[in-house]
C-alpha positions in Angstrom: 13.8 -6.4 4.8 10.1 -6.4 3.9 7.6 -5.5 6.6 3.9 -6.0 5.9 1.4 -3.9 8.1 -2.3 -4.5 7.6 -5.4 -3.6 9.5 -8.9 -2.2 9.4 -9.4 1.5 8.5 -8.3 3.8 11.4 -6.5 1.0 13.2 -3.2 2.9 13.6 -1.4 1.0 10.8 0.0 4.1 9.1 1.5 5.5 12.3 3.0 2.1 13.1 4.4 1.7 9.5 6.0 5.2 9.6 7.6 4.4 12.9 8.9 1.0 11.7 10.2 2.6 8.5 12.1 5.2 10.4 13.6 2.5 12.7 14.8 0.6 9.6 16.0 3.7 7.8 19.4 3.6 6.2 20.1 6.2 3.6 17.0 8.0 2.3 13.5 7.5 3.7 10.8 7.5 1.0 7.0 7.6 1.3 5.3 6.2 -1.8 1.8 7.7 -1.8 -0.8 5.8 -3.9 -4.0 7.7 -2.9 -5.6 9.9 -5.5 -7.8 12.8 -4.4 -11.4 12.4 -5.6 -13.3 14.5 -3.0 -12.9 16.6 0.1 -12.8 13.5 2.4 -9.9 12.1 0.4 -8.1 15.5 0.5 -8.6 15.7 4.3 -7.2 12.2 4.7 -4.1 13.0 2.7 -3.6 16.3 4.6 -3.8 14.4 7.8 -1.2 11.9 6.6 1.1 14.7 5.4 0.9 16.4 8.8 1.5 13.1 10.5 4.8 12.7 8.5 6.1 16.2 9.1 9.6 16.3 10.5 10.1 12.5 10.1 12.4 12.9 7.1 10.2 11.2 4.5 10.7 12.1 0.8 7.2 11.7 -0.8 6.7 10.2 -4.2 3.2 10.1 -5.5 2.7 7.0 -7.6 -0.8 5.7 -8.4 0.0 2.8 -10.8 3.2 1.1 -12.1 4.8 0.7 -8.7 7.5 -1.5 -10.3 9.3 1.6 -11.7 9.1 3.9 -8.7 12.8 3.3 -7.9 13.7 5.3 -11.1 12.5 8.4 -9.2 14.7 7.7 -6.1 18.2 8.7 -5.4 20.3 5.7 -4.3 17.3 3.4 -3.9 19.4 0.4 -3.0 20.5 2.2 0.2 17.0 3.5 1.0 14.0 2.5 3.0 10.6 3.0 1.4 7.1 2.9 2.8 4.4 1.9 0.3 1.0 3.4 1.5 -1.5 1.8 0.7 -2.2 -1.5 -1.2 -6.0 -0.9 -1.2 -5.4 2.4 -3.1 -2.9 0.8 -5.5 -5.3 -2.0 -6.3 -8.1 0.4 -7.0 -5.9 2.6 -9.2 -4.7 -0.4 -11.1 -8.2 -1.7 -11.6 -10.0 1.6 -12.5 -7.3 4.1 -13.7 -5.2 2.1 -16.2 -6.6 2.5 -19.7 -7.8 -0.7 -21.2 -7.9 -2.5 -17.9 -11.1 -3.5 -16.1 -12.1 -4.9 -12.8 -11.1 -8.6 -12.7 -13.8 -11.1 -12.5 -13.7 -13.9 -10.0 -11.6 -16.0 -12.5 -9.0 -13.2 -13.0 -8.4 -12.2 -9.4 -5.4 -14.6 -8.8 -3.6 -13.5 -12.0 -4.3 -9.8 -11.3 -3.0 -10.1 -7.7 0.1 -12.0 -9.0 0.9 -9.3 -11.5 0.7 -6.6 -8.7 2.8 -8.9 -6.4 5.5 -9.1 -9.1 5.5 -5.3 -9.3 5.9 -5.0 -5.6 8.7 -7.7 -5.5 10.6 -5.6 -8.1 10.2 -2.5 -5.8 11.4 -4.5 -2.8 14.4 -5.8 -4.7 15.4 -2.2 -5.5 15.4 -0.8 -2.0 17.2 -1.8 1.2 13.9 -2.0 3.2 10.3 -1.9 2.2 7.4 -1.3 4.6 4.0 -2.1 3.0 0.7 -0.9 4.4 -2.7 -2.5 3.4 -6.3 -2.4 4.6 -8.4 -5.3 5.6 -12.1 -5.2 4.7 -15.0 -7.5 5.6 -15.3 -9.9 2.7 -18.6 -11.2 4.0 -20.5 -7.9 3.8 -23.3 -8.6 1.4 -24.1 -4.9 0.8 -21.2 -4.6 -1.7 -21.9 -4.8 -5.4 -20.0 -7.4 -7.5 -17.2 -5.0 -8.6 -16.6 -4.0 -5.0 -16.5 -7.7 -3.9 -14.0 -8.5 -6.6 -11.9 -5.4 -5.5 -12.0 -6.6 -1.9 -11.1 -10.2 -2.8 -8.2 -8.9 -4.9 -6.9 -6.9 -2.0 -7.2 -9.9 0.3 -5.5 -12.2 -2.2 -2.6 -9.8 -2.5 -2.5 -9.3 1.2 -2.0 -13.1 1.7 0.8 -13.1 -0.8 2.5 -10.0 0.7 2.3 -11.6 4.1 4.1 -14.6 2.7 6.7 -12.4 1.1 7.4 -10.3 4.3 10.0 -11.2 6.9 7.9 -9.2 9.4 4.1 -9.1 9.6 1.9 -6.9 11.8 -1.8 -6.9 11.9 -3.5 -4.0 13.6 -6.7 -5.7 14.9 -8.5 -3.0 16.7 -9.5 0.6 15.8 -7.3 3.0 17.7 -8.4 6.2 16.2 -5.2 6.4 14.2 -5.1 7.2 10.5 
């Protein structure tokens, strides 16, 4: 089972995804964290997520890139449920943290998103259930520079493909004060 949960920042998508992963849980319950700490705001956000997961049985794996091989770090992945949090962080890491890779231009967005989709499909094939969390940004905001616009378009392209891949889709439309 693949579940895709998307929404605006602070829409409650993480809480929903954690609950849904726990409902689907068979075997081990993994939380694949893709957010790297760059500043105090990021550290606070991660701490908030960690506290939110306390007592829910998640085993956390931090993986910033190369999501296709994360099952190698899992015990009995085929009998496990994994929550992949969050596509926007994964896309940024793949764009900016992988040596020799650069931000895709407009012409490369489709191919870049397709490569990441293939990595996520490999992860999904290796676990019993996969819950995927992603953020939705305003693509029409003209205040973004060209790199940021390409980053956002890449996320949205990948989100569309993940929505097609998923058997279950949930879009958190309104801000709820969640994480």
